[in-house]
Each structure stands twice: as C-alpha cells, then as structure tokens.
C-alpha positions as CSV (number, residue, x, y, z in Angstrom):
1,M,14.6,-36.1,-12.0
2,M,16.7,-34.8,-9.1
3,D,20.1,-33.5,-10.1
4,K,23.4,-34.7,-8.5
5,K,23.9,-31.6,-6.4
6,T,20.4,-31.7,-5.0
7,L,20.8,-35.4,-4.2
8,V,24.0,-34.8,-2.3
9,S,22.4,-32.0,-0.3
10,L,19.5,-34.2,0.6
11,I,21.8,-37.0,1.8
12,L,23.8,-34.5,4.0
13,A,20.6,-33.1,5.4
14,L,19.4,-36.6,6.4
15,L,22.7,-37.5,8.0
16,A,22.6,-34.3,10.0
17,L,19.1,-35.1,11.1
18,C,20.2,-38.6,12.3
19,L,23.0,-37.0,14.3
20,C,20.5,-34.7,16.0
21,V,18.2,-37.5,17.1
22,A,20.8,-40.2,17.9
23,P,21.9,-40.3,21.6
24,V,25.5,-40.3,22.7
25,S,26.5,-43.9,23.0
26,A,29.5,-45.8,24.4
27,V,31.1,-48.7,22.5
28,I,33.9,-50.1,24.6
29,Q,33.3,-53.7,25.7
30,E,33.2,-54.5,29.4
31,V,34.2,-57.9,30.7
32,T,33.2,-58.8,34.3
33,L,34.7,-61.9,35.9
34,K,34.4,-63.6,39.3
35,G,37.3,-65.6,40.7
36,T,39.8,-66.0,43.5
37,V,42.7,-63.6,44.2
38,S,45.9,-65.6,43.6
39,V,48.6,-63.0,43.3
40,L,49.0,-59.4,44.5
41,D,52.0,-57.7,43.0
42,V,52.5,-54.3,44.6
43,K,55.6,-53.5,42.5
44,K,53.7,-54.1,39.2
45,N,50.5,-52.6,40.6
46,T,48.5,-55.7,39.5
47,I,46.1,-58.3,41.0
48,T,45.6,-61.7,39.4
49,I,42.5,-63.9,39.8
50,E,42.3,-67.6,39.1
51,N,39.4,-69.9,38.2
52,P,37.5,-67.1,36.5
53,S,33.8,-67.2,35.6
54,Q,32.4,-64.6,33.2
55,Y,29.2,-62.6,33.7
56,G,26.6,-62.6,31.0
57,C,22.9,-62.4,30.3
58,D,20.5,-64.4,28.2
59,Y,17.4,-62.7,26.9
60,P,14.5,-65.2,26.4
61,A,11.7,-64.1,24.2
62,G,8.9,-62.6,26.3
63,G,10.8,-63.0,29.6
64,S,13.2,-61.2,31.9
65,P,16.9,-61.4,31.3
66,V,18.7,-64.3,33.1
67,C,22.2,-63.2,34.2
68,T,24.8,-65.5,35.6
69,F,28.5,-66.2,36.0
70,T,29.6,-69.0,33.8
71,P,33.0,-70.8,34.2
72,I,35.4,-70.1,31.3
73,D,38.4,-72.0,30.1
74,S,41.0,-69.5,31.0
75,A,44.4,-69.2,32.6
76,P,44.6,-66.8,35.6
77,V,43.8,-63.2,34.6
78,T,46.0,-60.2,35.6
79,G,45.0,-56.6,35.6
80,A,46.3,-53.3,37.0
81,V,44.4,-52.1,40.0
82,P,42.3,-48.8,39.9
83,T,44.3,-47.4,42.9
84,G,47.0,-48.7,45.2
85,A,44.5,-48.7,48.1
86,A,43.3,-52.0,46.6
87,F,46.3,-53.8,48.2
88,S,45.0,-52.9,51.7
89,V,41.5,-54.2,50.9
90,F,42.1,-57.5,49.1
91,K,44.2,-60.5,50.1
92,T,45.1,-63.9,48.5
93,G,42.2,-66.2,48.7
94,D,39.4,-63.5,48.5
95,T,36.6,-64.2,46.1
96,V,36.2,-61.1,44.0
97,I,34.4,-59.6,41.0
98,A,36.7,-57.8,38.6
99,T,35.7,-55.7,35.5
100,S,37.9,-54.6,32.7
101,L,37.4,-52.5,29.6
102,G,38.1,-53.6,26.0
103,G,38.8,-57.2,26.8
104,T,39.7,-59.6,29.6
105,G,42.2,-58.2,32.2
106,G,44.8,-55.5,31.4
107,T,43.3,-52.9,33.7
108,W,40.6,-53.4,36.3
109,I,38.2,-50.6,36.5
110,T,36.4,-52.3,39.4
111,L,37.3,-54.8,42.1
112,A,34.7,-56.0,44.6
113,K,35.1,-58.4,47.5
114,L,32.4,-60.9,47.9
115,Y,30.9,-62.2,51.2
116,G,28.5,-65.2,51.3
117,P,28.3,-69.0,51.6
118,G,27.4,-69.9,48.0
119,A,26.8,-68.8,44.4
120,D,23.2,-67.7,45.2
121,E,23.9,-66.0,48.5
122,E,26.7,-63.6,47.7
123,Y,27.0,-60.0,48.8
124,V,29.7,-57.3,48.4
125,T,31.5,-55.9,51.4
126,D,34.2,-53.8,49.6
127,I,34.5,-52.0,46.3
128,V,37.6,-50.3,44.8
129,G,36.6,-48.8,41.5
130,D,33.3,-48.1,39.7
131,P,30.4,-49.4,41.8
132,A,28.1,-49.3,38.8
133,R,30.0,-52.3,37.3
134,V,29.2,-54.6,40.2
135,P,26.2,-56.9,39.5
136,V,26.0,-58.2,43.1
137,P,24.2,-56.3,45.9
138,L,25.9,-54.8,48.9
139,V,25.8,-56.7,52.2
140,G,23.3,-55.8,54.9
141,D,20.6,-54.6,52.5
142,Y,22.5,-51.4,51.7
143,A,22.5,-49.8,48.2
144,L,24.0,-46.8,46.6
145,D,22.5,-44.3,44.1
146,I,25.4,-42.3,42.5
147,S,25.4,-39.7,39.8
148,T,28.3,-37.5,38.7
149,A,28.4,-33.9,37.5
150,P,30.6,-32.9,34.6
151,D,33.2,-30.2,34.3
152,C,32.1,-28.9,30.9
153,S,35.5,-27.2,30.5
154,A,37.3,-30.6,30.6
155,C,35.5,-32.9,28.2
156,Y,36.9,-35.5,25.8
157,G,34.3,-36.8,23.4
158,T,31.6,-38.6,25.4
159,T,33.0,-38.0,28.8
160,C,34.1,-35.1,31.0
161,T,36.0,-34.9,34.3
162,A,33.6,-35.1,37.2
163,V,33.6,-32.2,39.5
164,S,31.4,-34.0,42.1
165,A,29.4,-37.1,42.8
166,D,25.9,-37.1,44.3
167,V,25.8,-40.1,46.6
168,K,22.6,-41.5,48.2
169,V,22.8,-44.3,50.7
170,K,19.8,-46.6,50.8
171,S,18.8,-49.0,53.6
172,S,16.1,-51.6,52.6
173,G,15.2,-49.3,49.7
174,T,14.9,-46.1,51.7
175,V,17.3,-43.2,51.4
176,V,18.9,-42.8,54.8
177,D,21.8,-40.4,54.0
178,K,23.0,-38.3,51.0
179,K,25.8,-36.0,50.3
180,T,27.5,-34.3,47.3
181,L,31.2,-35.4,47.4
182,T,34.0,-33.6,45.6
183,P,37.2,-35.7,44.9
184,R,38.7,-37.2,48.0
185,Q,35.7,-36.4,50.2
186,S,33.8,-39.2,52.1
187,L,30.4,-40.1,53.5
188,M,29.8,-42.5,56.4
189,F,26.5,-43.8,57.6
190,N,26.1,-45.9,60.8
191,G,22.6,-45.0,62.0
192,R,20.9,-48.3,62.0
193,N,21.9,-49.4,65.5
194,D,22.7,-52.9,64.4
195,G,26.5,-52.6,64.3
196,S,26.5,-52.1,60.5
197,S,27.9,-49.1,58.6
198,I,28.9,-48.0,55.1
199,A,31.7,-45.7,54.2
200,V,32.0,-44.1,50.7
201,T,35.0,-42.2,49.4
202,F,34.9,-40.5,46.0
203,V,38.4,-40.6,44.7
204,K,37.9,-39.3,41.1
205,G,35.8,-40.0,38.1
206,E,34.1,-39.0,34.9
207,A,30.6,-37.9,33.9
208,P,28.7,-38.0,30.6
209,S,29.4,-35.1,28.4
210,R,25.7,-34.8,27.3
211,G,24.3,-31.5,28.6
212,C,27.5,-29.7,28.0
213,A,27.6,-27.2,25.1
214,S,30.6,-29.0,23.6
215,S,28.7,-32.3,23.4
216,V,28.0,-33.6,19.9
217,A,24.7,-35.5,19.5
218,G,25.3,-39.0,18.2
219,M,28.9,-39.2,19.2
220,T,30.2,-42.6,20.2
221,G,33.1,-43.2,22.5
222,A,34.1,-44.3,25.9
223,Q,31.6,-44.7,28.7
224,P,32.3,-42.6,31.9
225,I,34.2,-44.4,34.7
226,T,34.3,-43.5,38.4
227,L,36.7,-44.5,41.2
228,F,35.3,-45.0,44.7
229,V,36.5,-46.8,47.7
230,I,33.5,-48.4,49.6
231,E,33.4,-50.4,52.7
232,V,30.3,-52.0,54.2
233,V,30.3,-53.5,57.7
234,P,27.6,-56.2,58.0
235,P,25.1,-56.1,60.8
236,V,26.0,-58.0,64.0
237,G,25.1,-61.6,63.6
238,F,24.5,-61.3,59.9
239,V,23.6,-64.6,58.2
240,P,23.0,-64.6,54.5
241,A,19.8,-66.2,53.2
242,G,20.2,-70.0,52.9
243,A,23.0,-70.3,55.4
244,V,22.6,-73.0,58.1
245,A,23.2,-71.8,61.6
246,V,24.9,-74.2,64.0
247,S,23.2,-74.9,67.4
248,T,26.1,-75.8,69.7
249,P,27.8,-73.0,71.6
250,E,31.2,-74.4,70.7
251,A,30.5,-74.2,67.0
252,A,28.6,-70.9,67.0
253,Q,31.7,-69.0,66.0
254,E,31.8,-71.0,62.8
255,T,28.4,-69.8,61.5
256,V,29.1,-67.9,58.3
257,P,31.9,-65.8,59.9
258,V,32.2,-62.2,59.1
259,P,35.6,-61.4,57.5
260,T,38.1,-60.2,60.1
261,T,38.3,-56.7,58.6
262,H,34.6,-56.3,59.3
263,A,34.1,-58.2,62.5
264,A,34.9,-55.4,64.9
265,S,32.3,-53.5,66.9
266,L,31.0,-50.2,65.5
267,P,33.7,-47.9,66.9
268,F,36.5,-50.1,65.5
269,A,34.7,-50.4,62.2
270,A,34.6,-46.6,62.0
271,I,38.3,-46.4,62.8
272,G,39.0,-48.9,60.0
273,A,37.0,-47.0,57.5
274,L,38.8,-43.7,58.4
275,G,42.1,-45.5,58.0
276,M,41.0,-46.7,54.5
277,M,40.2,-43.1,53.5
278,A,43.6,-42.0,54.7
279,L,45.2,-44.6,52.4
280,V,43.2,-43.4,49.5
281,L,44.3,-39.8,50.0
282,A,47.9,-40.9,50.3
283,A,47.7,-42.9,47.1
284,R,46.3,-39.9,45.3
285,R,49.1,-37.6,46.4
286,R,51.8,-40.0,45.0
C-alpha cells in the first residue's frame, strides 16, 4: 500500500503536469451591448446608451452558433470611454456597440458606431477601443487582421504591454495594405478608387504573455485589451444590402445617407482622418 508521503508526492506531480499542458486562459466576463447614445459627459469622461440589447450566442446541437442582439430590460447604461477622442467620434442619437469587462457598463473597452438601415444590414464606420470586441463587420467590405507583440519585460500575469501591433487591411478578403505600428502610429489606405478609405491608429494595448519566459502555463487572468481609433469612409454611393433606393431625383439624397462625417470626397476624408489622429495624440499627452 502506498505511504502518505509517496501519495502526496504523486498528487503534486500530477498537478504540475496539468499546469504544463493547460493553456493560459482569461476569465473576465465581457458584456457587449447595442443601443443609442443618449448622454455624452465630457467632465465625467462617460458615454451613456439607452434601449440596450445584449449580444449572445446559442449553440444548437450539430449546428453553427446563432449570435444575435436581444433586447434587455435595463435602464440606460453608463461607462467611461477608452479615450477622450471618443467625444469627437460619437454624438447623441448614434447607434453604437459598446463592450465592457466584468459586467454591464462601468468602463467601455470598445465603442463602435453603426451604419445601416436595419438590424440585418449593419456595418461599422468608427471604432474607439478594441476592434476584436466588435461582432459587426466594417463598412465597405473592409476588414482588419491585428496581432500585438509583447514587451516581455513588462508582463502582469496573462498580459504584457504591447510594443507594437501588426495591422493588415483587407478588402473583399484580400490583404491590400499592412504595417507594423508602434503606439501612436497610424496606417491609412485609400487605394480602391471608389472614394472609400480606412485609417487605423494604434494608441496603446496589451499582448498575451505566452511566449515570454516569465509566462506560467495554466495561469488564468485578464485577457489582453487594445486601444485603436479606426475610421472607415464608405465607397461613394454605398447602399447596404436590402436597402431600397429611391427613383426620383428629388428624393435621391435620402437614399441611405452616409453620415456627414463620412460624406466628403476622398481628400476631405483624408483630412478628417488626420485630424482624428491628432486628437488621439493630444489625448495621450494629457
């Protein structure tokens, strides 16, 4: 029969083995809402959204997940903005997606402005925060592939300070531009000749600690969060799928209008994006 000392040694060895094979995992709950901006409080650094719906997925047996926004019985929800630049992007009445950690509201890690005529034809034009937390595609058939690199001398459990972000811009699924951005650097692509453009500024962020010598296998903790400011200008004449175009010249201006911040010609769009980048830099220096 195994003695007590041997039994304890065996248990410790098994626990060590589990730690070696278990991946680093994050445990902090994320709550993603969709609603309408009702209050912007610059002094308190908060944005409030009303009539919220919560994002969630059902997993039917043998089928693909079905993910939707479902209305919830909730008072308006308030959260602190990721950066003060959000106040120059969002305005009262905008439909937005807002994600927070650890519960509903408190601090938004992502705010995204929606563009589209209905629940099934929505696209994102602007993001302030972590783009990985936005479950709606970018307008104009753009997409981003982003990965961050850790500073292994600045790690805290499961995350490290990000020294850079590798950003790939995709158009219709094809990579059309890419750049490694350090904090406060930007990338801008406007090469489609349809009046559209996308501007990406990496403000700051975190990266997973796995791969660093200090990383402990099996450790649980916070998931890495990034902060970007992203602006997408839709193509000229962009009409989301399902929208009904009007036929009379007088009413043509009312066909799914592009928001005024995006309705300029390409040179003005570029100027606006550069202005946004300046605001981000100013906010970081405060």
